[in-house]
C-alpha positions, 0 to 999 in steps of 0.5 A: 936175364940169366947167364950161363953157369950162374949160381943161385941161393936156395933162399927157401931152404934157408928159411926153413932151416931157420924155422920160417920167416916169422922165426927169423924175424923173432930171432933177429930182435931177440938175439941180434937186437935188430929190427926186421920185418916179414916183408924184408924176409919175403924180399929175399924170396922174391929176389931169390937172393940174400944180402952179405950182411944178412947172410952174416947176420943169419950165420950168428943166429945159426951159432947161437941157436947150434944150427948147422948152417954151411952157407955153401950147402944152399948154393945151387 
């Protein structure tokens, strides 16, 4: 069910910004010392949603990698 005026996250573009699913998995392990699987990232795509915790983790990775990640730009 889709609600009128409901906003969505452009998950595909976020993953692309970070270099793809495998790069995200590598960055989680290398930068955050957290294990995440490619399947978990694929679930973000499937659901078209990323949890707040994971979004904050991506923000930390972006800061370490000097990526210009502004979450608001990925809301459609």
